[in-house]
ROKOLVO-746246 format. One record per residue (C-alpha): residue number from 1; x, y, z. Coordinates in Angstrom, 3 decimals. Layout:
! residues N
{NUM; {X; Y; Z}};
...
This chain:
! residues 455
{1; {-0.409; 68.644; 38.646}};
{2; {-1.572; 65.576; 40.530}};
{3; {-4.319; 63.227; 39.437}};
{4; {-6.662; 64.445; 42.184}};
{5; {-6.103; 68.084; 41.256}};
{6; {-6.627; 67.330; 37.562}};
{7; {-10.064; 65.928; 38.394}};
{8; {-10.975; 69.093; 40.269}};
{9; {-9.626; 71.412; 37.604}};
{10; {-11.166; 69.420; 34.762}};
{11; {-14.615; 70.181; 36.135}};
{12; {-13.992; 73.859; 35.436}};
{13; {-13.161; 73.766; 31.725}};
{14; {-10.495; 76.248; 30.734}};
{15; {-9.078; 76.417; 34.215}};
{16; {-6.261; 74.082; 33.187}};
{17; {-4.944; 76.772; 30.842}};
{18; {-4.963; 79.308; 33.651}};
{19; {-3.114; 76.936; 35.955}};
{20; {-0.458; 76.477; 33.256}};
{21; {-0.073; 80.240; 33.030}};
{22; {0.499; 80.464; 36.776}};
{23; {2.825; 77.514; 37.091}};
{24; {5.123; 78.488; 34.237}};
{25; {5.424; 82.242; 34.692}};
{26; {8.695; 82.924; 36.469}};
{27; {10.865; 80.337; 34.757}};
{28; {13.916; 81.456; 32.843}};
{29; {14.783; 85.155; 33.020}};
{30; {13.306; 86.473; 36.281}};
{31; {12.325; 90.021; 35.476}};
{32; {9.903; 92.474; 37.031}};
{33; {7.646; 91.936; 34.000}};
{34; {7.449; 88.238; 34.805}};
{35; {6.664; 89.009; 38.419}};
{36; {3.726; 91.197; 37.368}};
{37; {2.655; 88.602; 34.806}};
{38; {2.624; 85.945; 37.496}};
{39; {0.432; 88.060; 39.727}};
{40; {-1.940; 88.921; 36.897}};
{41; {-2.311; 85.221; 36.079}};
{42; {-2.867; 84.451; 39.767}};
{43; {-5.571; 87.101; 40.074}};
{44; {-7.290; 85.844; 36.927}};
{45; {-7.263; 82.298; 38.264}};
{46; {-8.661; 83.420; 41.609}};
{47; {-11.396; 85.555; 40.000}};
{48; {-12.587; 82.827; 37.629}};
{49; {-12.392; 80.153; 40.298}};
{50; {-14.483; 82.169; 42.722}};
{51; {-17.090; 82.805; 40.033}};
{52; {-17.366; 79.083; 39.347}};
{53; {-17.405; 78.355; 43.060}};
{54; {-20.276; 80.798; 43.598}};
{55; {-22.301; 79.251; 40.799}};
{56; {-21.714; 75.664; 41.923}};
{57; {-21.683; 76.197; 45.674}};
{58; {-18.853; 73.660; 45.938}};
{59; {-15.664; 74.383; 47.921}};
{60; {-12.499; 73.809; 45.925}};
{61; {-8.735; 73.773; 46.089}};
{62; {-8.240; 76.616; 43.632}};
{63; {-8.146; 79.391; 46.183}};
{64; {-5.604; 77.483; 48.243}};
{65; {-3.417; 77.064; 45.184}};
{66; {-3.610; 80.739; 44.239}};
{67; {-3.132; 82.070; 47.780}};
{68; {-0.135; 79.818; 48.190}};
{69; {1.315; 80.688; 44.799}};
{70; {1.067; 84.419; 45.427}};
{71; {2.542; 84.215; 48.874}};
{72; {5.380; 81.844; 48.094}};
{73; {6.213; 83.887; 45.021}};
{74; {6.225; 87.033; 47.133}};
{75; {9.318; 86.018; 49.077}};
{76; {11.253; 85.069; 45.944}};
{77; {10.209; 87.990; 43.759}};
{78; {10.665; 90.528; 46.527}};
{79; {14.128; 89.217; 47.305}};
{80; {15.094; 89.388; 43.637}};
{81; {13.706; 92.905; 43.145}};
{82; {15.487; 94.195; 46.224}};
{83; {18.797; 92.803; 45.019}};
{84; {18.171; 94.513; 41.678}};
{85; {17.758; 97.832; 43.497}};
{86; {14.032; 98.118; 42.787}};
{87; {11.206; 98.609; 45.251}};
{88; {9.095; 95.518; 45.684}};
{89; {5.350; 96.158; 45.703}};
{90; {3.686; 92.878; 46.506}};
{91; {0.253; 94.335; 47.155}};
{92; {-2.142; 93.706; 49.990}};
{93; {-2.965; 90.167; 48.930}};
{94; {0.635; 89.016; 48.552}};
{95; {2.283; 88.467; 51.885}};
{96; {6.063; 88.190; 51.537}};
{97; {6.222; 84.772; 53.110}};
{98; {7.026; 81.339; 51.775}};
{99; {4.170; 79.954; 53.862}};
{100; {0.874; 78.838; 52.395}};
{101; {-1.928; 80.204; 54.526}};
{102; {-4.485; 79.121; 51.963}};
{103; {-3.332; 75.540; 52.169}};
{104; {-5.695; 75.167; 55.091}};
{105; {-8.440; 74.721; 52.497}};
{106; {-6.803; 71.424; 51.571}};
{107; {-7.642; 70.269; 55.074}};
{108; {-11.056; 71.847; 55.349}};
{109; {-12.285; 70.655; 51.969}};
{110; {-11.655; 67.064; 52.976}};
{111; {-8.900; 64.538; 52.284}};
{112; {-9.168; 61.643; 49.833}};
{113; {-9.105; 58.017; 50.865}};
{114; {-5.288; 57.803; 50.574}};
{115; {-4.403; 61.284; 51.803}};
{116; {-3.761; 63.170; 55.006}};
{117; {-4.130; 66.791; 56.036}};
{118; {-1.366; 67.749; 58.445}};
{119; {-1.117; 70.898; 60.547}};
{120; {2.510; 72.017; 60.230}};
{121; {4.145; 72.574; 63.627}};
{122; {7.702; 73.363; 62.618}};
{123; {10.364; 73.009; 59.950}};
{124; {14.114; 73.445; 59.887}};
{125; {15.755; 75.832; 57.425}};
{126; {18.253; 73.943; 55.296}};
{127; {21.153; 75.455; 53.383}};
{128; {19.344; 74.268; 50.277}};
{129; {16.355; 76.450; 51.171}};
{130; {18.713; 79.403; 51.514}};
{131; {20.284; 78.679; 48.123}};
{132; {16.832; 78.606; 46.528}};
{133; {15.812; 81.797; 48.332}};
{134; {18.988; 83.559; 47.205}};
{135; {19.240; 82.635; 43.530}};
{136; {16.815; 79.820; 42.563}};
{137; {19.512; 77.358; 41.328}};
{138; {16.898; 74.647; 40.771}};
{139; {14.529; 76.889; 38.730}};
{140; {11.612; 76.138; 41.038}};
{141; {9.956; 79.562; 41.452}};
{142; {7.096; 79.730; 42.326}};
{143; {7.668; 77.245; 45.131}};
{144; {6.804; 76.677; 48.775}};
{145; {9.985; 75.444; 50.425}};
{146; {10.539; 73.479; 53.617}};
{147; {11.535; 69.799; 53.677}};
{148; {12.641; 69.356; 57.302}};
{149; {9.102; 69.603; 58.629}};
{150; {6.770; 67.872; 61.020}};
{151; {3.185; 68.272; 62.117}};
{152; {-0.010; 66.763; 63.493}};
{153; {-2.548; 64.779; 61.501}};
{154; {-5.833; 66.713; 61.423}};
{155; {-7.525; 64.845; 58.565}};
{156; {-6.918; 61.274; 57.482}};
{157; {-8.295; 59.194; 54.625}};
{158; {-9.987; 55.908; 55.366}};
{159; {-7.268; 53.897; 53.593}};
{160; {-4.437; 55.385; 55.654}};
{161; {-3.978; 52.919; 58.512}};
{162; {-0.198; 52.649; 58.983}};
{163; {2.939; 54.618; 58.141}};
{164; {5.722; 53.509; 55.796}};
{165; {7.253; 51.341; 58.520}};
{166; {3.961; 49.635; 59.418}};
{167; {3.275; 51.699; 62.541}};
{168; {-0.376; 52.595; 63.214}};
{169; {-1.574; 56.106; 62.311}};
{170; {-4.470; 58.025; 63.830}};
{171; {-5.771; 61.557; 64.090}};
{172; {-3.515; 63.609; 66.354}};
{173; {-0.365; 61.615; 65.625}};
{174; {2.834; 63.506; 64.818}};
{175; {4.382; 62.731; 61.440}};
{176; {7.297; 63.547; 59.179}};
{177; {7.514; 63.031; 55.433}};
{178; {10.391; 61.421; 53.610}};
{179; {10.537; 60.685; 49.884}};
{180; {7.844; 60.522; 47.204}};
{181; {8.044; 57.537; 44.871}};
{182; {5.208; 58.414; 42.515}};
{183; {7.109; 56.724; 39.660}};
{184; {7.791; 53.614; 41.735}};
{185; {5.057; 53.379; 44.415}};
{186; {5.624; 49.700; 45.195}};
{187; {8.940; 50.483; 46.906}};
{188; {8.986; 49.699; 50.617}};
{189; {11.424; 50.502; 53.383}};
{190; {13.234; 47.203; 52.980}};
{191; {13.972; 47.685; 49.273}};
{192; {16.028; 50.818; 49.690}};
{193; {19.530; 49.881; 50.740}};
{194; {20.991; 51.233; 47.496}};
{195; {18.483; 53.843; 46.387}};
{196; {18.753; 57.318; 47.852}};
{197; {16.585; 60.375; 47.453}};
{198; {18.172; 61.096; 44.072}};
{199; {15.630; 58.733; 42.536}};
{200; {12.591; 60.363; 44.116}};
{201; {10.865; 63.639; 44.988}};
{202; {10.723; 65.387; 48.361}};
{203; {8.013; 67.554; 49.860}};
{204; {9.272; 71.136; 49.823}};
{205; {12.510; 70.468; 47.924}};
{206; {12.189; 68.324; 44.797}};
{207; {8.597; 69.107; 43.747}};
{208; {6.071; 66.349; 43.315}};
{209; {3.986; 68.250; 40.757}};
{210; {3.966; 71.280; 38.468}};
{211; {2.470; 73.605; 41.064}};
{212; {5.299; 73.289; 43.641}};
{213; {3.071; 74.250; 46.576}};
{214; {3.932; 71.248; 48.719}};
{215; {6.437; 72.536; 51.285}};
{216; {6.419; 72.570; 55.086}};
{217; {6.828; 76.357; 55.371}};
{218; {3.052; 76.573; 55.660}};
{219; {0.125; 76.187; 58.037}};
{220; {-0.989; 72.900; 56.529}};
{221; {0.468; 70.347; 54.163}};
{222; {-1.474; 67.894; 52.034}};
{223; {0.174; 64.434; 51.984}};
{224; {-0.847; 62.146; 49.165}};
{225; {-0.363; 58.431; 49.710}};
{226; {-1.516; 55.373; 47.818}};
{227; {-0.436; 55.329; 44.177}};
{228; {1.127; 58.762; 44.571}};
{229; {3.962; 57.140; 46.502}};
{230; {4.475; 59.444; 49.502}};
{231; {6.381; 57.988; 52.448}};
{232; {5.714; 59.214; 55.978}};
{233; {6.375; 58.127; 59.547}};
{234; {4.647; 58.309; 62.905}};
{235; {7.095; 60.048; 65.255}};
{236; {4.745; 60.863; 68.116}};
{237; {7.329; 59.569; 70.615}};
{238; {9.763; 62.392; 69.749}};
{239; {9.599; 66.006; 70.915}};
{240; {9.226; 68.862; 68.409}};
{241; {12.918; 69.812; 68.308}};
{242; {13.927; 66.198; 67.659}};
{243; {11.328; 65.898; 64.905}};
{244; {12.638; 69.056; 63.207}};
{245; {16.142; 67.545; 63.270}};
{246; {15.167; 64.195; 61.727}};
{247; {15.884; 65.115; 58.096}};
{248; {19.391; 66.583; 58.578}};
{249; {20.251; 63.769; 60.988}};
{250; {19.220; 61.223; 58.347}};
{251; {21.817; 62.771; 56.007}};
{252; {24.530; 61.940; 58.552}};
{253; {23.191; 58.508; 59.438}};
{254; {23.427; 57.729; 55.723}};
{255; {26.950; 59.175; 55.478}};
{256; {28.201; 57.087; 58.384}};
{257; {26.578; 53.975; 56.899}};
{258; {28.421; 54.752; 53.645}};
{259; {31.667; 55.140; 55.598}};
{260; {31.168; 51.768; 57.275}};
{261; {31.198; 50.057; 53.869}};
{262; {34.965; 50.707; 53.694}};
{263; {35.572; 48.443; 56.692}};
{264; {37.818; 51.095; 58.273}};
{265; {35.489; 52.878; 60.687}};
{266; {35.674; 51.176; 64.097}};
{267; {35.300; 51.989; 67.793}};
{268; {38.985; 52.897; 68.142}};
{269; {39.341; 54.738; 64.818}};
{270; {40.863; 58.207; 64.811}};
{271; {38.347; 60.353; 62.925}};
{272; {38.570; 63.903; 61.574}};
{273; {35.348; 65.851; 60.920}};
{274; {36.017; 68.950; 58.819}};
{275; {33.342; 71.657; 59.002}};
{276; {31.343; 72.246; 62.194}};
{277; {28.131; 73.679; 60.864}};
{278; {24.948; 71.736; 61.658}};
{279; {25.936; 68.877; 59.335}};
{280; {29.417; 68.459; 60.814}};
{281; {28.131; 68.724; 64.373}};
{282; {25.479; 66.087; 63.754}};
{283; {28.153; 63.912; 62.125}};
{284; {30.148; 64.077; 65.367}};
{285; {27.030; 63.148; 67.343}};
{286; {26.297; 60.123; 65.135}};
{287; {29.889; 58.904; 65.498}};
{288; {29.752; 59.381; 69.244}};
{289; {26.538; 57.381; 69.624}};
{290; {28.257; 54.587; 67.697}};
{291; {31.023; 54.518; 70.295}};
{292; {33.791; 56.224; 68.310}};
{293; {36.032; 57.787; 70.974}};
{294; {38.683; 59.755; 69.076}};
{295; {37.104; 62.557; 67.052}};
{296; {38.977; 65.684; 65.959}};
{297; {36.846; 68.642; 64.828}};
{298; {38.309; 71.100; 62.304}};
{299; {36.723; 74.515; 61.715}};
{300; {37.537; 78.215; 61.696}};
{301; {34.938; 79.274; 64.272}};
{302; {35.914; 78.864; 67.925}};
{303; {32.321; 78.803; 69.207}};
{304; {31.447; 75.990; 66.827}};
{305; {34.538; 74.072; 67.897}};
{306; {33.458; 74.427; 71.529}};
{307; {30.025; 73.071; 70.627}};
{308; {31.697; 70.213; 68.704}};
{309; {33.304; 69.054; 71.952}};
{310; {29.910; 69.063; 73.644}};
{311; {28.638; 66.879; 70.790}};
{312; {31.405; 64.318; 71.312}};
{313; {34.678; 65.535; 69.770}};
{314; {37.647; 65.068; 72.112}};
{315; {40.012; 67.456; 70.280}};
{316; {39.674; 70.389; 67.903}};
{317; {41.784; 72.446; 65.505}};
{318; {41.017; 76.019; 64.416}};
{319; {42.447; 76.328; 60.917}};
{320; {42.497; 80.118; 61.266}};
{321; {45.487; 79.729; 63.592}};
{322; {47.690; 78.068; 60.998}};
{323; {49.186; 79.347; 57.772}};
{324; {49.438; 76.829; 54.960}};
{325; {48.348; 73.236; 54.607}};
{326; {51.593; 71.821; 56.000}};
{327; {51.175; 73.645; 59.319}};
{328; {47.509; 72.719; 59.490}};
{329; {48.299; 69.048; 58.804}};
{330; {50.823; 69.020; 61.620}};
{331; {48.254; 70.558; 63.961}};
{332; {45.673; 67.887; 63.089}};
{333; {48.327; 65.197; 63.534}};
{334; {49.367; 66.586; 66.921}};
{335; {45.739; 66.730; 68.052}};
{336; {45.530; 62.986; 67.408}};
{337; {48.598; 62.037; 69.403}};
{338; {51.021; 62.290; 66.504}};
{339; {48.897; 60.192; 64.137}};
{340; {47.042; 60.979; 60.927}};
{341; {43.366; 60.063; 60.811}};
{342; {42.077; 56.604; 60.041}};
{343; {38.976; 58.174; 58.560}};
{344; {37.742; 61.671; 57.683}};
{345; {34.376; 63.266; 56.950}};
{346; {34.379; 66.361; 54.723}};
{347; {31.271; 68.335; 55.673}};
{348; {31.843; 71.719; 54.027}};
{349; {30.806; 72.858; 50.556}};
{350; {34.244; 74.409; 49.966}};
{351; {36.351; 72.844; 47.172}};
{352; {39.583; 73.971; 48.856}};
{353; {38.559; 72.148; 52.032}};
{354; {38.062; 68.991; 49.974}};
{355; {41.552; 69.347; 48.482}};
{356; {43.081; 69.797; 51.943}};
{357; {41.472; 66.910; 53.758}};
{358; {43.485; 64.189; 51.977}};
{359; {46.540; 65.475; 53.848}};
{360; {44.938; 64.610; 57.202}};
{361; {44.438; 60.902; 56.380}};
{362; {46.910; 58.037; 56.848}};
{363; {47.902; 55.587; 54.131}};
{364; {45.084; 53.110; 53.652}};
{365; {42.609; 55.371; 55.433}};
{366; {39.145; 56.423; 54.353}};
{367; {37.256; 59.545; 53.367}};
{368; {33.547; 60.288; 53.103}};
{369; {32.713; 63.420; 51.097}};
{370; {29.222; 64.712; 51.864}};
{371; {29.522; 68.482; 51.664}};
{372; {28.376; 69.121; 48.115}};
{373; {24.620; 68.772; 47.758}};
{374; {24.843; 71.283; 44.904}};
{375; {27.695; 72.076; 42.540}};
{376; {30.159; 74.091; 44.611}};
{377; {32.909; 74.182; 42.016}};
{378; {35.977; 72.100; 41.150}};
{379; {38.580; 70.911; 43.644}};
{380; {42.226; 70.433; 42.726}};
{381; {43.991; 67.344; 44.036}};
{382; {47.009; 65.351; 42.957}};
{383; {45.642; 61.892; 42.190}};
{384; {49.039; 60.266; 42.721}};
{385; {49.950; 61.788; 46.087}};
{386; {46.461; 62.319; 47.524}};
{387; {44.638; 59.203; 46.401}};
{388; {46.569; 56.445; 44.634}};
{389; {49.875; 56.227; 46.516}};
{390; {48.030; 56.475; 49.851}};
{391; {45.355; 53.978; 48.719}};
{392; {42.600; 56.138; 50.173}};
{393; {39.164; 54.521; 50.320}};
{394; {36.863; 57.289; 49.077}};
{395; {33.061; 57.211; 49.285}};
{396; {30.569; 59.882; 48.381}};
{397; {27.321; 60.440; 50.255}};
{398; {24.246; 62.290; 49.022}};
{399; {21.212; 62.668; 51.280}};
{400; {19.651; 59.378; 52.467}};
{401; {17.528; 56.323; 51.834}};
{402; {14.143; 55.577; 53.327}};
{403; {15.620; 53.067; 55.752}};
{404; {18.030; 55.709; 57.059}};
{405; {15.010; 57.681; 58.280}};
{406; {13.911; 54.847; 60.540}};
{407; {17.462; 54.427; 61.836}};
{408; {17.533; 58.160; 62.592}};
{409; {14.640; 57.903; 65.033}};
{410; {16.690; 55.516; 67.165}};
{411; {19.810; 57.663; 66.776}};
{412; {17.986; 60.695; 68.207}};
{413; {16.689; 58.689; 71.154}};
{414; {20.179; 57.380; 71.862}};
{415; {21.797; 60.820; 71.486}};
{416; {19.350; 62.331; 73.965}};
{417; {19.818; 59.386; 76.344}};
{418; {23.602; 59.878; 76.578}};
{419; {23.226; 63.608; 77.092}};
{420; {24.233; 65.074; 73.741}};
{421; {22.727; 68.587; 73.414}};
{422; {20.819; 67.901; 70.204}};
{423; {18.034; 70.416; 70.803}};
{424; {20.622; 73.175; 71.344}};
{425; {21.561; 72.846; 67.679}};
{426; {18.418; 74.882; 66.997}};
{427; {19.697; 78.325; 67.957}};
{428; {17.034; 80.497; 66.287}};
{429; {13.274; 80.017; 65.931}};
{430; {11.032; 82.236; 63.818}};
{431; {7.261; 82.275; 63.297}};
{432; {6.021; 81.600; 59.788}};
{433; {5.351; 85.301; 59.254}};
{434; {9.110; 85.925; 59.561}};
{435; {10.235; 83.335; 57.024}};
{436; {12.318; 85.965; 55.203}};
{437; {14.223; 86.735; 58.405}};
{438; {14.751; 83.005; 59.026}};
{439; {16.283; 82.492; 55.588}};
{440; {18.442; 85.607; 55.898}};
{441; {19.697; 84.439; 59.295}};
{442; {20.660; 81.132; 57.726}};
{443; {22.572; 82.912; 54.973}};
{444; {24.327; 85.162; 57.493}};
{445; {25.564; 82.059; 59.393}};
{446; {25.038; 83.803; 62.727}};
{447; {23.468; 80.728; 64.320}};
{448; {23.602; 76.975; 63.926}};
{449; {20.266; 75.434; 63.001}};
{450; {17.462; 77.851; 62.111}};
{451; {13.840; 76.725; 62.374}};
{452; {10.383; 78.037; 61.568}};
{453; {7.941; 77.124; 64.342}};
{454; {4.243; 77.815; 63.912}};
{455; {2.307; 79.535; 66.675}};
């Protein structure tokens, strides 16, 4: 719970105990009993809060918290119950949506001096959201997801004058959030060359408090600045689709910056990008805007390989057409004029794909592995043949730094200027009411980038 919320809750005596009951029900074994217990605790919190509100006549945040908790829990509990073969009965007050309708009270009740109320306009669905929706690997339930979001400032505290890059902020400006450094709020953009998101929290992904109701799959989001350590940027000069793509693009800007540290990646480098989902396709686009001419895309989906060429790849290889790693290696080599790659980017979360990619790289070449945001299992390689004897320069990449976000704004402008079809990456858009369908579409892999766009 944040400092501001503690002040509000402290005014109401035992309400802290009720909040604890709500925020901790659902951890551990997720059973139907826990689902009902969560809802009972939510109803008790709502009932007591409304009684206190009626007596005092003061608007509060409690109803927003409870509405959001019930609704974000609805999507997770309902999904779990359906997989268990049980009928989910969420009740009239629990909409099966990860969105927080009640969060609008954050805005209407007034922001603090260092805070902003933002009307959410849209948010991309990340594979991480789908993982959390499917099996809660991070033990976050109840949680409002959504970390690839953007929106318009509708309430702004008097101390909020500029964004994290020093750009002026005003009502009506379009913003995105980046990391939350509540444990290190003095960090600025220029201190972050070596510190990625692993040392911070993220709205809608790595929760900033015990309530977890801080994601972009909502109508409004409450951004806490000042000592709380939120970072945010004014991106009013970008269209909505570009703003939704900022977060995943920052992942690839960071990966390419990591690759450049090897000293191998140059204009005339032969580069292999393995995996042509949204991450791999954006990787190709980043390389192309840097002037890299020779990019070979490797995937098993012909439509994605066709899109990879539109994003800047000059050749492609469908691994489904080749049996065994030796035949596939020869195909990749042939696609590059008889040469192995100078550098490769591994953009899938498949351990077997990681084991294979060493075969595509020349002696003294480089590899950036960025496909494993979560533990996808062990990969088997031969350290002598795959790594040591070839003297491969291997770097790992995991999300981004704050500075990468600012670089990403310029990348998107450049990509659009040279005609790369960035906005076409977003193949499916759903309203907030259909958040379940959006997440299921992501899991089904029937499109490229899925987004939730508010009406």
